[in-house]
VOTORTOR-739105 format. One record per atom (N, C-alpha, C): z, y, x. Coordinates in pm, 1 decimal. Example, Ala and Ser with C-alpha at 12.3 -4.5 7.8 and 13.67 -1.06 7.14 Angstrom:
<pts>
<pt up="780.0" north="-569.0" east="1319.0"/>
<pt up="780.0" north="-450.0" east="1230.0"/>
<pt up="780.0" north="-330.0" east="1320.0"/>
<pt up="708.0" north="-225.0" east="1285.0"/>
<pt up="714.0" north="-106.0" east="1367.0"/>
<pt up="787.0" north="3.0" east="1290.0"/>
</pts>
This chain:
<pts>
<pt up="-2385.2" north="286.0" east="-674.4"/>
<pt up="-2295.3" north="360.0" east="-588.0"/>
<pt up="-2221.0" north="270.6" east="-490.6"/>
<pt up="-2261.1" north="147.7" east="-481.5"/>
<pt up="-2197.8" north="55.5" east="-388.7"/>
<pt up="-2208.6" north="108.8" east="-247.0"/>
<pt up="-2103.4" north="91.8" east="-171.3"/>
<pt up="-2102.3" north="138.4" east="-33.8"/>
<pt up="-2040.7" north="276.4" east="-17.5"/>
<pt up="-2024.7" north="348.1" east="-125.5"/>
<pt up="-1962.2" north="479.7" east="-118.6"/>
<pt up="-1810.7" north="465.7" east="-122.6"/>
<pt up="-1742.5" north="554.9" east="-52.2"/>
<pt up="-1597.2" north="558.6" east="-63.1"/>
<pt up="-1559.4" north="589.9" east="-206.9"/>
<pt up="-1440.9" north="548.1" east="-246.4"/>
<pt up="-1396.4" north="562.3" east="-385.7"/>
<pt up="-1405.0" north="706.2" east="-435.0"/>
<pt up="-1370.9" north="802.3" east="-351.4"/>
<pt up="-1369.9" north="941.7" east="-397.1"/>
<pt up="-1509.7" north="995.1" east="-426.4"/>
<pt up="-1612.1" north="928.1" east="-375.4"/>
<pt up="-1750.3" north="970.4" east="-399.3"/>
<pt up="-1813.5" north="900.9" east="-519.9"/>
<pt up="-1740.0" north="810.1" east="-583.5"/>
<pt up="-1794.4" north="733.9" east="-695.9"/>
<pt up="-1769.3" north="799.7" east="-830.9"/>
<pt up="-1702.7" north="912.7" east="-829.5"/>
<pt up="-1677.4" north="983.6" east="-954.3"/>
<pt up="-1542.7" north="951.7" east="-1013.3"/>
<pt up="-1517.9" north="1005.8" east="-1131.2"/>
<pt up="-1387.6" north="988.6" east="-1195.4"/>
<pt up="-1355.1" north="842.6" east="-1224.5"/>
<pt up="-1227.2" north="812.6" east="-1221.8"/>
<pt up="-1177.4" north="679.7" east="-1256.5"/>
<pt up="-1138.4" north="686.9" east="-1403.7"/>
<pt up="-1197.1" north="601.0" east="-1483.1"/>
<pt up="-1176.9" north="603.7" east="-1627.5"/>
<pt up="-1028.8" north="600.4" east="-1664.8"/>
<pt up="-991.1" north="696.1" east="-1748.5"/>
<pt up="-856.2" north="700.4" east="-1802.0"/>
<pt up="-754.0" north="770.6" east="-1716.0"/>
<pt up="-790.3" north="806.9" east="-1592.7"/>
<pt up="-695.3" north="872.4" east="-1502.6"/>
<pt up="-706.4" north="1023.2" east="-1521.6"/>
<pt up="-592.3" north="1091.3" east="-1544.8"/>
<pt up="-596.9" north="1236.8" east="-1557.3"/>
<pt up="-658.7" north="1301.3" east="-1432.5"/>
<pt up="-734.6" north="1407.8" east="-1453.9"/>
<pt up="-806.0" north="1472.6" east="-1343.4"/>
<pt up="-714.5" north="1509.2" east="-1227.0"/>
<pt up="-595.5" north="1558.4" east="-1255.9"/>
<pt up="-504.4" north="1598.3" east="-1148.9"/>
<pt up="-458.7" north="1480.4" east="-1063.3"/>
<pt up="-470.1" north="1359.8" east="-1116.1"/>
<pt up="-428.3" north="1240.8" east="-1041.4"/>
<pt up="-545.6" north="1164.6" east="-979.7"/>
<pt up="-665.3" north="1218.2" east="-993.5"/>
<pt up="-784.1" north="1150.7" east="-940.9"/>
<pt up="-775.3" north="1124.4" east="-789.7"/>
<pt up="-727.8" north="1221.0" east="-708.6"/>
<pt up="-716.5" north="1190.1" east="-565.1"/>
<pt up="-622.4" north="1072.8" east="-536.3"/>
<pt up="-516.2" north="1060.8" east="-613.0"/>
<pt up="-424.3" north="948.0" east="-597.1"/>
<pt up="-497.5" north="818.5" east="-630.5"/>
<pt up="-567.9" north="817.4" east="-743.2"/>
<pt up="-641.3" north="697.2" east="-784.8"/>
<pt up="-745.5" north="658.5" east="-681.1"/>
<pt up="-820.1" north="755.6" east="-632.6"/>
<pt up="-924.4" north="725.2" east="-533.8"/>
<pt up="-864.4" north="665.0" east="-406.7"/>
<pt up="-754.4" north="721.2" east="-357.9"/>
<pt up="-690.9" north="667.7" east="-236.2"/>
<pt up="-640.2" north="526.6" east="-259.2"/>
<pt up="-582.7" north="502.5" east="-377.5"/>
<pt up="-531.5" north="368.1" east="-406.2"/>
<pt up="-644.3" north="267.1" east="-420.3"/>
<pt up="-753.8" north="306.3" east="-482.5"/>
<pt up="-869.5" north="216.7" east="-495.2"/>
<pt up="-928.2" north="185.8" east="-358.5"/>
<pt up="-932.8" north="285.3" east="-270.7"/>
<pt up="-989.6" north="267.9" east="-137.6"/>
<pt up="-905.0" north="174.7" east="-51.4"/>
<pt up="-774.0" north="175.1" east="-73.4"/>
<pt up="-682.9" north="97.7" east="11.5"/>
<pt up="-718.0" north="-50.2" east="18.9"/>
<pt up="-722.3" north="-125.2" east="-91.5"/>
<pt up="-754.1" north="-268.3" east="-76.8"/>
<pt up="-896.0" north="-291.9" east="-26.9"/>
<pt up="-988.0" north="-201.2" east="-57.6"/>
<pt up="-1124.8" north="-217.8" east="-7.8"/>
<pt up="-1126.5" north="-210.6" east="144.3"/>
<pt up="-1050.6" north="-117.0" east="200.1"/>
<pt up="-1047.9" north="-102.6" east="345.9"/>
<pt up="-969.0" north="-214.0" east="413.5"/>
<pt up="-856.0" north="-252.9" east="355.9"/>
<pt up="-775.2" north="-355.7" east="422.6"/>
<pt up="-834.6" north="-495.0" east="409.2"/>
<pt up="-937.9" north="-510.2" east="326.5"/>
<pt up="-1007.3" north="-639.0" east="319.6"/>
<pt up="-1059.4" north="-679.3" east="458.1"/>
<pt up="-1070.0" north="-583.6" east="547.9"/>
<pt up="-1114.6" north="-614.2" east="684.5"/>
<pt up="-1017.4" north="-706.5" east="755.9"/>
<pt up="-896.7" north="-716.2" east="702.3"/>
<pt up="-798.4" north="-807.9" east="760.4"/>
<pt up="-819.2" north="-949.6" east="709.0"/>
<pt up="-899.4" north="-964.6" east="605.1"/>
<pt up="-925.7" north="-1097.7" east="551.6"/>
<pt up="-990.3" north="-1182.2" east="660.5"/>
<pt up="-956.0" north="-1306.8" east="661.2"/>
<pt up="-1013.0" north="-1396.3" east="761.4"/>
<pt up="-925.1" north="-1412.0" east="883.7"/>
<pt up="-823.7" north="-1327.4" east="898.1"/>
<pt up="-728.5" north="-1349.1" east="1007.0"/>
<pt up="-645.3" north="-1471.0" east="970.3"/>
<pt up="-619.5" north="-1556.2" east="1068.5"/>
<pt up="-531.6" north="-1668.7" east="1038.9"/>
<pt up="-386.9" north="-1619.1" east="1037.6"/>
<pt up="-295.6" north="-1707.2" east="1003.1"/>
<pt up="-155.6" north="-1666.2" east="989.6"/>
<pt up="-101.6" north="-1613.0" east="1122.4"/>
<pt up="-134.7" north="-1680.4" east="1231.9"/>
<pt up="-86.3" north="-1632.7" east="1362.5"/>
<pt up="-138.0" north="-1492.2" east="1391.6"/>
<pt up="-266.1" north="-1469.1" east="1368.1"/>
<pt up="-324.6" north="-1337.9" east="1392.5"/>
<pt up="-264.4" north="-1232.0" east="1299.4"/>
<pt up="-237.8" north="-1268.6" east="1175.7"/>
<pt up="-181.5" north="-1175.2" east="1078.7"/>
<pt up="-48.6" north="-1119.4" east="1126.4"/>
<pt up="26.1" north="-1200.4" east="1201.4"/>
<pt up="159.7" north="-1158.7" east="1243.8"/>
<pt up="168.3" north="-1124.1" east="1392.2"/>
<pt up="53.4" north="-1121.8" east="1461.4"/>
<pt up="52.7" north="-1079.8" east="1601.6"/>
<pt up="91.9" north="-933.5" east="1612.8"/>
<pt up="157.0" north="-898.8" east="1725.1"/>
<pt up="197.0" north="-760.3" east="1750.5"/>
<pt up="138.2" north="-716.8" east="1884.1"/>
<pt up="8.8" north="-688.8" east="1887.7"/>
<pt up="-54.7" north="-654.3" east="2015.4"/>
<pt up="6.1" north="-528.3" east="2077.2"/>
<pt up="51.4" north="-543.5" east="2199.8"/>
<pt up="111.9" north="-430.0" east="2269.4"/>
<pt up="239.8" north="-381.8" east="2204.7"/>
<pt up="301.5" north="-464.3" east="2120.6"/>
<pt up="424.3" north="-425.7" east="2052.5"/>
<pt up="401.1" north="-349.5" east="1922.3"/>
<pt up="275.3" north="-328.8" east="1885.5"/>
<pt up="244.5" north="-258.9" east="1759.6"/>
<pt up="288.0" north="-344.0" east="1640.9"/>
<pt up="306.1" north="-279.9" east="1528.4"/>
<pt up="338.9" north="-353.7" east="1406.4"/>
<pt up="221.8" north="-445.6" east="1370.2"/>
<pt up="254.3" north="-557.6" east="1310.8"/>
<pt up="152.1" north="-656.1" east="1275.7"/>
<pt up="73.7" north="-612.6" east="1151.7"/>
<pt up="-44.8" north="-671.3" east="1136.9"/>
<pt up="-124.3" north="-650.7" east="1016.0"/>
<pt up="-42.0" north="-695.8" east="895.2"/>
<pt up="29.0" north="-807.0" east="908.8"/>
<pt up="111.9" north="-857.5" east="799.4"/>
<pt up="216.5" north="-756.9" east="755.6"/>
<pt up="283.4" north="-693.9" east="853.8"/>
<pt up="381.2" north="-591.2" east="818.3"/>
<pt up="315.2" north="-479.7" east="738.4"/>
<pt up="203.6" north="-428.3" east="787.5"/>
<pt up="138.7" north="-315.8" east="719.5"/>
<pt up="95.8" north="-353.3" east="578.0"/>
<pt up="38.6" north="-471.6" east="559.1"/>
<pt up="-4.3" north="-513.1" east="425.9"/>
<pt up="115.3" north="-523.5" east="331.0"/>
<pt up="222.3" north="-583.1" east="379.0"/>
<pt up="343.0" north="-596.4" east="297.6"/>
<pt up="403.3" north="-458.8" east="269.4"/>
<pt up="403.4" north="-372.1" east="370.1"/>
<pt up="462.7" north="-238.9" east="356.9"/>
<pt up="384.4" north="-152.0" east="258.4"/>
<pt up="252.6" north="-157.3" east="264.1"/>
<pt up="172.3" north="-77.9" east="170.7"/>
<pt up="208.4" north="-116.2" east="27.5"/>
<pt up="208.4" north="-245.1" east="-1.7"/>
<pt up="241.5" north="-290.3" east="-137.2"/>
<pt up="382.8" north="-246.9" east="-175.3"/>
<pt up="476.1" north="-260.3" east="-82.9"/>
<pt up="614.8" north="-223.9" east="-111.2"/>
<pt up="632.4" north="-75.4" east="-135.8"/>
<pt up="571.0" north="5.9" east="-53.2"/>
<pt up="584.0" north="151.4" east="-68.1"/>
<pt up="524.4" north="197.3" east="-200.5"/>
<pt up="405.1" north="149.6" east="-232.8"/>
<pt up="342.6" north="189.2" east="-359.5"/>
<pt up="431.6" north="146.5" east="-475.7"/>
<pt up="479.3" north="25.3" east="-473.3"/>
<pt up="566.2" north="-24.4" east="-580.1"/>
<pt up="692.8" north="61.0" east="-592.3"/>
<pt up="757.9" north="89.2" east="-479.2"/>
<pt up="883.9" north="164.6" east="-483.4"/>
<pt up="861.9" north="309.2" east="-528.7"/>
<pt up="762.0" north="376.0" east="-473.8"/>
<pt up="740.9" north="516.1" east="-509.3"/>
<pt up="695.3" north="532.6" east="-653.7"/>
<pt up="616.9" north="439.1" east="-703.6"/>
<pt up="576.4" north="445.4" east="-843.7"/>
<pt up="696.3" north="415.8" east="-935.3"/>
<pt up="789.4" north="333.8" east="-890.0"/>
<pt up="913.1" north="310.5" east="-965.0"/>
<pt up="991.0" north="440.9" east="-977.0"/>
<pt up="1007.9" north="510.2" east="-864.0"/>
<pt up="1079.4" north="638.2" east="-866.7"/>
<pt up="1005.3" north="739.9" east="-953.4"/>
<pt up="872.7" north="737.8" east="-950.3"/>
<pt up="794.9" north="832.0" east="-1031.6"/>
<pt up="819.6" north="809.2" east="-1180.7"/>
<pt up="849.4" north="685.6" east="-1219.1"/>
<pt up="882.6" north="656.0" east="-1358.8"/>
<pt up="1024.5" north="698.9" east="-1393.2"/>
<pt up="1099.8" north="743.6" east="-1292.3"/>
<pt up="1238.2" north="783.8" east="-1315.3"/>
<pt up="1334.5" north="666.7" east="-1311.2"/>
<pt up="1291.0" north="555.7" east="-1253.0"/>
<pt up="1373.6" north="435.4" east="-1246.0"/>
<pt up="1427.7" north="417.7" east="-1105.2"/>
<pt up="1530.4" north="335.9" east="-1095.1"/>
<pt up="1583.8" north="297.1" east="-965.3"/>
<pt up="1526.8" north="161.3" east="-928.3"/>
<pt up="1532.6" north="128.9" east="-799.9"/>
<pt up="1482.1" north="-0.7" east="-754.4"/>
<pt up="1570.8" north="-111.8" east="-807.6"/>
<pt up="1507.8" north="-224.3" east="-842.1"/>
<pt up="1584.4" north="-339.6" east="-888.6"/>
<pt up="1617.8" north="-429.0" east="-769.4"/>
<pt up="1692.4" north="-534.5" east="-795.6"/>
<pt up="1738.0" north="-625.1" east="-689.2"/>
<pt up="1620.5" north="-688.6" east="-614.9"/>
<pt up="1515.1" north="-723.9" east="-686.7"/>
<pt up="1397.7" north="-785.2" east="-623.4"/>
<pt up="1329.2" north="-686.4" east="-527.9"/>
<pt up="1317.8" north="-561.3" east="-568.9"/>
<pt up="1256.1" north="-460.5" east="-482.6"/>
<pt up="1341.5" north="-433.9" east="-359.1"/>
<pt up="1471.9" north="-430.2" east="-377.1"/>
<pt up="1561.5" north="-407.5" east="-262.7"/>
<pt up="1553.3" north="-523.8" east="-164.4"/>
<pt up="1545.1" north="-645.7" east="-215.0"/>
<pt up="1531.6" north="-762.8" east="-126.9"/>
<pt up="1397.6" north="-758.4" east="-54.3"/>
<pt up="1290.9" north="-722.0" east="-125.1"/>
<pt up="1159.1" north="-711.1" east="-62.2"/>
<pt up="1161.5" north="-606.0" east="48.3"/>
<pt up="1230.3" north="-496.1" east="26.0"/>
<pt up="1242.0" north="-391.4" east="128.0"/>
<pt up="1313.4" north="-445.4" east="251.8"/>
<pt up="1421.8" north="-517.9" east="231.5"/>
<pt up="1496.3" north="-574.7" east="345.7"/>
<pt up="1410.5" north="-674.1" east="423.8"/>
<pt up="1325.5" north="-748.0" east="354.2"/>
<pt up="1244.8" north="-852.8" east="417.7"/>
<pt up="1112.9" north="-800.6" east="474.4"/>
<pt up="1083.0" north="-674.9" east="451.7"/>
<pt up="950.5" north="-621.0" east="483.3"/>
<pt up="913.1" north="-629.7" east="631.4"/>
<pt up="1005.3" north="-604.5" east="719.9"/>
<pt up="971.9" north="-595.5" east="862.6"/>
<pt up="941.7" north="-730.7" east="925.9"/>
<pt up="1008.7" north="-835.7" east="881.5"/>
<pt up="989.0" north="-966.4" east="943.3"/>
<pt up="885.5" north="-1048.3" east="869.7"/>
<pt up="825.7" north="-1144.5" east="939.2"/>
<pt up="722.8" north="-1224.7" east="874.6"/>
<pt up="776.8" north="-1323.2" east="771.8"/>
<pt up="903.3" north="-1362.4" east="785.1"/>
<pt up="958.5" north="-1460.9" east="693.1"/>
<pt up="917.3" north="-1601.4" east="732.0"/>
<pt up="969.0" north="-1696.3" east="659.5"/>
<pt up="938.9" north="-1836.4" east="686.1"/>
<pt up="925.1" north="-1908.7" east="553.2"/>
<pt up="809.1" north="-1955.6" east="518.8"/>
<pt up="685.9" north="-1952.7" east="597.3"/>
<pt up="622.5" north="-1813.6" east="595.0"/>
<pt up="546.5" north="-1786.9" east="700.9"/>
<pt up="477.9" north="-1658.7" east="710.5"/>
<pt up="360.6" north="-1656.7" east="612.5"/>
<pt up="351.9" north="-1552.7" east="529.2"/>
<pt up="238.5" north="-1546.5" east="436.8"/>
<pt up="107.9" north="-1516.9" east="510.1"/>
<pt up="-0.1" north="-1564.6" east="453.9"/>
<pt up="-132.6" north="-1540.5" east="511.2"/>
<pt up="-180.4" north="-1400.9" east="473.3"/>
<pt up="-280.9" north="-1353.0" east="543.1"/>
<pt up="-342.3" north="-1224.7" east="508.8"/>
<pt up="-393.5" north="-1228.7" east="365.2"/>
<pt up="-451.3" north="-1339.1" east="324.6"/>
<pt up="-504.0" north="-1350.3" east="188.6"/>
<pt up="-393.6" north="-1338.2" east="84.9"/>
<pt up="-277.6" north="-1401.3" east="110.2"/>
<pt up="-164.6" north="-1389.6" east="17.6"/>
<pt up="-116.1" north="-1245.3" east="9.1"/>
<pt up="-107.9" north="-1179.3" east="124.2"/>
<pt up="-62.5" north="-1040.0" east="126.6"/>
<pt up="-163.4" north="-947.4" east="59.6"/>
<pt up="-291.5" north="-974.1" east="78.6"/>
<pt up="-395.7" north="-894.2" east="13.1"/>
<pt up="-391.8" north="-913.3" east="-138.6"/>
<pt up="-367.4" north="-1034.6" east="-183.5"/>
<pt up="-358.6" north="-1062.0" east="-326.6"/>
<pt up="-242.9" north="-981.4" east="-387.9"/>
<pt up="-129.5" north="-983.5" east="-322.0"/>
<pt up="-12.7" north="-906.6" east="-369.5"/>
<pt up="-45.2" north="-757.2" east="-371.6"/>
<pt up="-110.2" north="-708.2" east="-267.5"/>
<pt up="-145.5" north="-566.2" east="-261.0"/>
<pt up="-237.3" north="-528.0" east="-376.5"/>
<pt up="-338.1" north="-609.8" east="-403.3"/>
<pt up="-429.8" north="-579.7" east="-514.4"/>
<pt up="-354.5" north="-574.9" east="-648.0"/>
<pt up="-258.2" north="-665.4" east="-667.2"/>
<pt up="-178.5" north="-665.6" east="-791.3"/>
<pt up="-98.6" north="-536.3" east="-804.7"/>
<pt up="-36.4" north="-493.3" east="-695.6"/>
<pt up="43.0" north="-369.9" east="-697.7"/>
<pt up="-46.5" north="-249.5" east="-726.4"/>
<pt up="-163.2" north="-245.7" east="-665.5"/>
<pt up="-255.8" north="-133.6" east="-686.7"/>
<pt up="-302.4" north="-130.7" east="-832.1"/>
<pt up="-331.1" north="-245.6" east="-890.5"/>
<pt up="-373.8" north="-249.1" east="-1030.7"/>
<pt up="-264.1" north="-196.2" east="-1122.5"/>
<pt up="-138.6" north="-234.3" east="-1095.7"/>
<pt up="-27.6" north="-182.2" east="-1175.8"/>
<pt up="-13.3" north="-31.4" east="-1156.8"/>
<pt up="-32.5" north="14.9" east="-1034.1"/>
<pt up="-22.2" north="158.4" east="-1005.9"/>
<pt up="-131.2" north="236.1" east="-1079.4"/>
<pt up="-252.7" north="183.4" east="-1080.0"/>
<pt up="-361.8" north="250.8" east="-1151.2"/>
<pt up="-333.4" north="255.1" east="-1301.0"/>
<pt up="-276.6" north="149.1" east="-1355.5"/>
<pt up="-239.5" north="149.0" east="-1498.0"/>
<pt up="-134.0" north="256.0" east="-1524.4"/>
<pt up="-39.3" north="269.6" east="-1432.5"/>
<pt up="63.5" north="372.8" east="-1448.6"/>
<pt up="1.8" north="512.1" east="-1442.3"/>
<pt up="-92.7" north="533.1" east="-1350.3"/>
<pt up="-159.9" north="663.4" east="-1343.2"/>
<pt up="-228.0" north="695.6" east="-1475.5"/>
<pt up="-294.5" north="595.8" east="-1532.9"/>
<pt up="-364.6" north="617.8" east="-1660.5"/>
<pt up="-267.5" north="659.1" east="-1771.5"/>
<pt up="-145.5" north="615.4" east="-1761.7"/>
<pt up="-46.6" north="647.8" east="-1863.3"/>
<pt up="44.6" north="763.8" east="-1828.1"/>
<pt up="15.0" north="834.6" east="-1721.2"/>
<pt up="99.8" north="946.2" east="-1678.7"/>
<pt up="47.8" north="1076.9" east="-1737.6"/>
<pt up="121.0" north="1134.9" east="-1830.3"/>
<pt up="76.5" north="1262.5" east="-1888.3"/>
<pt up="82.7" north="1374.0" east="-1783.3"/>
<pt up="-22.6" north="1453.2" east="-1771.0"/>
<pt up="-23.0" north="1561.8" east="-1671.9"/>
<pt up="96.2" north="1656.8" east="-1684.9"/>
<pt up="147.3" north="1675.7" east="-1805.3"/>
<pt up="258.7" north="1769.3" east="-1822.9"/>
<pt up="389.0" north="1717.9" east="-1761.0"/>
<pt up="391.3" north="1590.6" east="-1718.0"/>
<pt up="512.3" north="1535.5" east="-1654.6"/>
<pt up="508.9" north="1545.1" east="-1502.0"/>
<pt up="398.4" north="1591.1" east="-1443.8"/>
<pt up="380.7" north="1583.5" east="-1298.8"/>
<pt up="485.3" north="1661.8" east="-1219.3"/>
<pt up="536.0" north="1767.8" east="-1274.6"/>
<pt up="634.6" north="1847.3" east="-1201.1"/>
<pt up="778.4" north="1815.2" east="-1242.0"/>
<pt up="795.1" north="1711.6" east="-1322.5"/>
<pt up="930.7" north="1670.5" east="-1359.5"/>
<pt up="1003.9" north="1618.3" east="-1237.3"/>
<pt up="1130.6" north="1655.4" east="-1227.6"/>
<pt up="1215.3" north="1615.5" east="-1115.2"/>
<pt up="1238.2" north="1463.7" east="-1117.7"/>
<pt up="1232.4" north="1407.6" east="-1000.4"/>
<pt up="1267.7" north="1267.8" east="-979.7"/>
<pt up="1354.6" north="1260.5" east="-855.2"/>
<pt up="1430.4" north="1153.4" east="-844.5"/>
<pt up="1517.3" north="1133.8" east="-728.7"/>
<pt up="1477.6" north="1006.6" east="-656.2"/>
<pt up="1492.6" north="1011.0" east="-524.6"/>
<pt up="1450.9" north="899.4" east="-439.6"/>
<pt up="1572.3" north="837.4" east="-371.8"/>
<pt up="1589.3" north="709.1" east="-394.2"/>
<pt up="1688.6" north="631.2" east="-322.2"/>
<pt up="1832.4" north="659.7" east="-360.1"/>
<pt up="1921.2" north="594.7" east="-286.4"/>
<pt up="2064.9" north="609.7" east="-311.0"/>
<pt up="2112.7" north="752.1" east="-285.7"/>
<pt up="2044.7" north="820.0" east="-194.6"/>
<pt up="2084.2" north="957.6" east="-161.9"/>
<pt up="2034.6" north="1058.3" east="-265.0"/>
<pt up="1953.1" north="1010.2" east="-360.5"/>
<pt up="1901.9" north="1096.1" east="-467.8"/>
<pt up="1827.3" north="1218.1" east="-412.2"/>
<pt up="1740.5" north="1192.6" east="-315.7"/>
<pt up="1661.4" north="1299.5" east="-255.4"/>
<pt up="1566.6" north="1354.1" east="-361.5"/>
<pt up="1565.0" north="1486.0" east="-380.8"/>
<pt up="1482.3" north="1542.6" east="-488.1"/>
<pt up="1332.4" north="1538.3" east="-457.2"/>
<pt up="1257.7" north="1507.4" east="-560.2"/>
<pt up="1112.2" north="1509.5" east="-554.2"/>
<pt up="1064.5" north="1536.6" east="-696.2"/>
<pt up="937.1" north="1509.0" east="-720.9"/>
<pt up="884.6" north="1516.2" east="-857.4"/>
<pt up="778.7" north="1407.6" east="-872.4"/>
<pt up="730.4" north="1389.6" east="-993.9"/>
<pt up="635.6" north="1282.2" east="-1021.8"/>
<pt up="512.8" north="1295.0" east="-932.0"/>
<pt up="453.4" north="1413.8" east="-927.5"/>
<pt up="332.6" north="1433.9" east="-847.5"/>
<pt up="357.5" north="1405.4" east="-700.0"/>
<pt up="468.4" north="1453.5" east="-646.9"/>
<pt up="499.2" north="1430.1" east="-505.9"/>
<pt up="510.8" north="1282.8" east="-473.8"/>
<pt up="574.0" north="1207.5" east="-561.0"/>
<pt up="589.8" north="1064.4" east="-538.2"/>
<pt up="456.8" north="990.9" east="-545.3"/>
<pt up="375.6" north="1023.9" east="-645.4"/>
<pt up="246.0" north="957.2" east="-658.8"/>
<pt up="155.1" north="991.6" east="-540.8"/>
<pt up="153.5" north="1118.8" east="-502.9"/>
<pt up="70.5" north="1159.7" east="-389.2"/>
<pt up="117.9" north="1091.9" east="-260.5"/>
<pt up="248.6" north="1090.9" east="-238.8"/>
<pt up="298.8" north="1030.4" east="-115.5"/>
<pt up="267.8" north="881.3" east="-110.9"/>
<pt up="275.5" north="813.5" east="-223.8"/>
<pt up="240.0" north="671.3" east="-226.2"/>
<pt up="96.6" north="652.7" east="-178.5"/>
<pt up="6.3" north="737.7" east="-227.6"/>
<pt up="-135.5" north="726.2" east="-191.4"/>
<pt up="-158.9" north="758.6" east="-45.0"/>
<pt up="-102.4" north="867.8" east="2.5"/>
<pt up="-127.8" north="904.2" east="142.7"/>
<pt up="-58.2" north="808.0" east="238.0"/>
<pt up="57.4" north="757.5" east="201.2"/>
<pt up="126.8" north="661.1" east="286.6"/>
<pt up="47.5" north="530.7" east="293.7"/>
<pt up="-7.4" north="490.2" east="179.1"/>
<pt up="-91.4" north="369.9" east="177.2"/>
<pt up="-211.6" north="387.7" east="268.1"/>
<pt up="-274.3" north="503.3" east="263.7"/>
<pt up="-391.5" north="527.7" east="347.2"/>
<pt up="-355.5" north="531.8" east="496.3"/>
<pt up="-240.7" north="587.0" east="528.8"/>
<pt up="-196.8" north="590.6" east="669.1"/>
<pt up="-183.7" north="448.1" east="724.0"/>
<pt up="-119.3" north="361.3" east="647.3"/>
<pt up="-102.7" north="223.1" east="693.3"/>
<pt up="-232.3" north="143.5" east="684.5"/>
<pt up="-320.7" north="182.5" east="594.4"/>
<pt up="-451.6" north="118.1" east="586.4"/>
<pt up="-526.8" north="137.4" east="717.7"/>
<pt up="-522.9" north="257.6" east="771.5"/>
<pt up="-587.4" north="283.0" east="900.4"/>
<pt up="-529.1" north="196.5" east="1010.5"/>
<pt up="-398.9" north="175.0" east="1004.9"/>
<pt up="-335.2" north="91.1" east="1105.7"/>
<pt up="-376.5" north="-55.1" east="1089.2"/>
<pt up="-392.6" north="-100.5" east="966.3"/>
<pt up="-440.7" north="-237.6" east="943.0"/>
<pt up="-579.3" north="-254.9" east="1004.1"/>
<pt up="-668.2" north="-160.8" east="975.1"/>
<pt up="-806.4" north="-170.3" east="1023.2"/>
<pt up="-809.0" north="-171.6" east="1176.0"/>
<pt up="-736.7" north="-80.1" east="1239.1"/>
<pt up="-737.1" north="-72.8" east="1386.0"/>
<pt up="-674.0" north="-197.1" east="1448.2"/>
<pt up="-562.1" north="-240.8" east="1395.9"/>
<pt up="-493.1" north="-357.3" east="1452.0"/>
<pt up="-576.4" north="-483.8" east="1434.1"/>
<pt up="-640.8" north="-499.5" east="1319.4"/>
<pt up="-726.0" north="-617.1" east="1297.7"/>
<pt up="-841.1" north="-619.9" east="1398.2"/>
<pt up="-898.5" north="-503.8" east="1428.5"/>
<pt up="-1006.6" north="-498.3" east="1528.9"/>
<pt up="-954.9" north="-539.1" east="1665.9"/>
<pt up="-838.1" north="-492.1" east="1700.8"/>
<pt up="-779.0" north="-527.4" east="1830.6"/>
<pt up="-754.1" north="-677.6" east="1836.8"/>
<pt up="-695.6" north="-732.6" east="1731.7"/>
<pt up="-662.4" north="-875.3" east="1729.2"/>
<pt up="-789.2" north="-960.4" east="1740.4"/>
<pt up="-893.4" north="-919.4" east="1672.0"/>
<pt up="-1017.5" north="-996.7" east="1680.3"/>
<pt up="-1077.4" north="-993.4" east="1820.8"/>
<pt up="-1040.4" north="-894.1" east="1899.5"/>
<pt up="-1090.1" north="-884.5" east="2036.1"/>
<pt up="-1005.9" north="-958.4" east="2138.0"/>
<pt up="-892.8" north="-1011.6" east="2096.3"/>
<pt up="-804.9" north="-1085.1" east="2185.6"/>
<pt up="-859.2" north="-1226.5" east="2201.1"/>
<pt up="-870.6" north="-1276.2" east="2323.6"/>
<pt up="-918.0" north="-1414.2" east="2342.8"/>
<pt up="-833.8" north="-1512.6" east="2263.1"/>
<pt up="-894.1" north="-1620.7" east="2219.6"/>
<pt up="-826.5" north="-1716.4" east="2131.9"/>
<pt up="-700.4" north="-1775.6" east="2192.4"/>
<pt up="-682.4" north="-1764.1" east="2322.2"/>
<pt up="-559.5" north="-1815.1" east="2384.2"/>
<pt up="-441.1" north="-1727.0" east="2349.0"/>
<pt up="-468.9" north="-1609.0" east="2290.9"/>
<pt up="-361.0" north="-1516.9" east="2255.6"/>
<pt up="-318.9" north="-1431.4" east="2373.0"/>
<pt up="-381.2" north="-1450.3" east="2490.4"/>
<pt up="-344.1" north="-1370.4" east="2607.3"/>
<pt up="-382.8" north="-1224.2" east="2584.0"/>
<pt up="-304.7" north="-1137.9" east="2635.3"/>
<pt up="-330.4" north="-995.4" east="2614.0"/>
<pt up="-352.3" north="-927.4" east="2745.1"/>
</pts>
């Protein structure tokens, strides 16, 4: 089944059927963003035409999945997650490479898949709260939003990486 999108490969072992679309989207995410592999650090943080960088999107996908899965567990963000959120928009110093960001993303996705495997279907409609404002949601809504948000930014990674690869090596736009 190599070459097929994750949703066409069948059930993911241990994941409840109702959460299969979430699992498939999360599995597809690192496979698709691997297209950013091979960008050097400068390219990873380029903002062609003012668009967000590939680095931002890779960091943001990992952060969003981590944060939303935390809320789905009924937990609040810890100090490390809050600091990561504050640092998400900027490249930081030193700027991480695409490979470093991809490695972090794969780790977050693996933890998320483990959480899906341990999520009882009868808890999916349990109320959860998001952020300091305690915005109401539920387990299913948070897990689904993590998956669809990851896929939205995955598309941006793929498109931006293609644009960057088409920019002459002088960086001129």
